C-alpha positions in Angstrom: -100.0 -196.7 -38.1 -96.7 -195.6 -36.6 -97.0 -193.9 -33.2 -96.8 -190.1 -33.2 -94.2 -188.1 -31.2 -96.9 -187.2 -28.8 -97.9 -190.8 -28.2 -94.2 -191.8 -27.6 -94.0 -189.0 -25.0 -97.2 -190.1 -23.3 -95.8 -193.7 -23.1 -92.5 -192.4 -21.7 -94.3 -190.3 -19.0 -96.5 -193.3 -18.1 -93.5 -195.5 -17.7 -91.7 -192.9 -15.5 -94.8 -192.7 -13.3 -94.9 -196.4 -12.9 -91.2 -196.5 -12.0 -91.6 -193.6 -9.5 -94.7 -195.2 -7.9 -93.0 -198.4 -7.4 -89.8 -196.8 -6.1 -91.8 -194.7 -3.6 -93.5 -197.8 -2.3 -90.4 -199.9 -1.9 -88.2 -197.1 -0.4 -90.8 -196.3 2.1 -91.6 -199.9 3.2 -88.2 -201.6 2.8 -85.8 -198.6 3.1 -83.3 -197.3 0.4 -80.5 -199.7 1.2 -82.8 -202.8 1.1 -84.3 -201.9 -2.2 -82.5 -202.7 -5.5 -83.2 -201.7 -9.1 -84.4 -205.2 -9.9 -87.1 -204.9 -7.1 -88.2 -201.6 -8.5 -88.4 -202.9 -12.1 -90.4 -205.9 -11.0 -92.8 -203.9 -9.0 -93.3 -201.5 -11.9 -93.8 -204.4 -14.3 -90.9 -203.4 -16.6 -87.4 -204.6 -17.5 -84.3 -203.3 -15.7 -83.0 -202.0 -19.0 -86.1 -199.9 -19.5 -85.8 -198.5 -16.0 -82.2 -197.5 -16.8 -83.4 -195.6 -19.9 -85.2 -193.3 -17.4 -83.0 -193.2 -14.4 -79.2 -193.8 -14.5 -78.9 -194.9 -10.9 -81.1 -195.7 -7.9 -79.6 -192.6 -6.2 -80.9 -190.4 -9.1 -84.4 -192.0 -8.8 -84.5 -191.4 -5.0 -83.3 -187.8 -5.4 -85.9 -187.0 -8.0 -88.6 -188.4 -5.7 -87.3 -186.2 -2.8 -87.3 -183.2 -5.2 -90.9 -183.9 -6.0 -91.7 -184.1 -2.2 -89.8 -180.8 -1.7 -92.0 -179.0 -4.2 -95.1 -180.2 -2.3 -93.7 -178.7 0.9 -93.0 -175.4 -0.8 -96.6 -175.3 -2.0 -97.8 -175.8 1.6 -95.6 -172.9 2.7 -96.9 -170.6 0.1 -100.5 -171.6 1.0 -99.9 -171.0 4.8 -98.2 -167.6 4.1 -101.1 -166.3 2.1 -103.5 -163.8 3.6 -106.6 -166.0 3.5 -108.4 -167.0 6.7 -106.3 -169.2 9.0 -109.2 -171.5 9.7 -109.9 -171.9 5.9 -106.3 -172.5 5.1 -105.8 -175.1 7.9 -109.1 -176.8 7.1 -108.3 -177.0 3.4 -104.9 -178.5 4.1 -106.2 -181.1 6.5 -109.0 -182.1 4.2 -106.5 -182.7 1.4 -104.3 -184.8 3.8 -107.4 -186.7 4.8 -108.5 -187.4 1.3 -105.0 -188.5 0.2 -104.6 -190.8 3.2 -107.9 -192.6 2.7 -107.6 -192.9 -1.1 -104.0 -194.4 -1.3 -100.6 -194.7 0.1 -98.6 -192.2 -2.0 -98.8 -189.3 0.6 -97.8 -191.7 3.4 -94.9 -193.0 1.3 -93.7 -189.5 0.5 -93.7 -188.4 4.1 -91.7 -191.5 5.1 -89.3 -190.8 2.2 -88.6 -187.3 3.4 -87.9 -188.6 6.9 -85.5 -191.2 5.4 -83.6 -188.5 3.5 -83.4 -186.4 6.6 -82.6 -188.9 9.3 -80.3 -191.2 7.4 -79.1 -188.9 4.6 -80.1 -191.6 2.3 -78.8 -191.0 -1.2 -79.2 -187.3 -0.9 -76.2 -185.0 -1.4 -75.4 -182.4 1.2 -77.0 -179.6 -0.7 -80.3 -181.4 -1.0 -80.2 -182.6 2.6 -79.7 -179.0 3.8 -82.6 -177.8 1.5 -85.0 -180.4 2.9 -84.0 -179.4 6.5 -84.5 -175.7 5.8 -87.8 -176.2 4.1 -89.1 -178.3 7.0 -88.0 -175.6 9.4 -89.7 -172.9 7.2 -92.9 -175.0 7.1 -93.0 -175.3 10.9 -92.4 -171.5 11.2 -95.1 -170.6 8.6 -97.5 -173.0 10.4 -96.8 -171.5 13.7 -97.4 -168.0 12.3 -100.7 -169.2 10.9 -101.7 -170.5 14.3 -100.8 -167.2 15.9 -102.9 -165.3 13.4 -105.8 -167.7 14.1 -105.3 -167.2 17.8 -105.4 -163.4 17.4 -108.6 -163.7 15.4 -110.1 -165.8 18.2 -110.5 -168.8 15.8 -107.7 -171.0 17.3 -107.2 -172.4 20.8 -104.6 -170.7 23.0 -101.2 -172.2 23.5 -97.6 -172.0 22.3 -98.0 -171.8 18.4 -94.7 -173.5 17.7 -95.5 -176.4 20.0 -98.9 -176.8 18.4 -97.3 -176.8 14.9 -94.9 -179.5 16.0 -97.7 -181.6 17.4 -99.7 -181.1 14.3 -97.0 -182.4 11.9 -95.9 -185.1 14.4 -99.5 -186.4 14.3 -99.5 -186.5 10.5 -96.1 -188.1 10.2 -97.0 -190.7 12.8 -100.3 -191.5 11.0 -98.4 -192.0 7.7 -96.2 -194.6 9.4 -99.1 -196.4 11.1 -101.0 -196.5 7.8 -98.1 -198.3 6.1 -97.8 -200.7 9.1 -101.5 -201.5 9.5 -102.4 -201.5 5.7 -106.0 -202.3 5.4 -106.7 -202.2 9.1 -105.8 -198.6 9.3 -108.5 -196.1 10.0 -107.8 -192.4 9.3 -108.9 -190.0 12.0 -111.5 -187.5 10.7 -110.4 -183.9 9.8 -112.2 -182.5 12.8 -110.3 -184.9 15.1 -106.9 -183.8 13.5 -107.8 -180.1 14.2 -109.6 -180.5 17.5 -106.6 -179.3 19.6 -106.1 -176.3 17.2 -109.6 -174.9 16.3 -112.1 -173.6 18.7 -115.5 -175.2 18.5 -118.1 -173.1 16.7 -121.1 -172.1 18.8 
């Protein structure tokens, strides 16, 4: 029987996901400049011609991956700016990071990808580069505000909220890089370890 329109769309989406997964891995581990389209196609297990049906250029592929990462950062900002308990919000976020880090490499690759686009301006146009920078600043500010709320409620340890937010994200970013370097030897710190300098111990 001939395939239905829905089946073709499912196959198309599956191929795009394979391409994106391969590209994230290669961009993060080799860098944008050292990764070519053939490498991505080989890792995805498809032909270069099929890859070009989905993405016209390597730059377009990179920029779509960065756009995907940006949407994730926006969701984190919205979460932290909600009126839920600061402890609950932070714990939920750290639990998700922990789960993603122990179950695969996608989060680590995405974090490295964002850094590449910021530090090297890799493949991103000036508008997207500015957007990533502003979103990172907003995320830091919303996290610092979350920490201040937690401190006012007596749930978080005292200290400069902005410095604590910087240390928090610096730790996660550093762990992402170490995970990619150490591979199977990497051991992800527990959620309680990640939040020990932020949350007060419960009596």
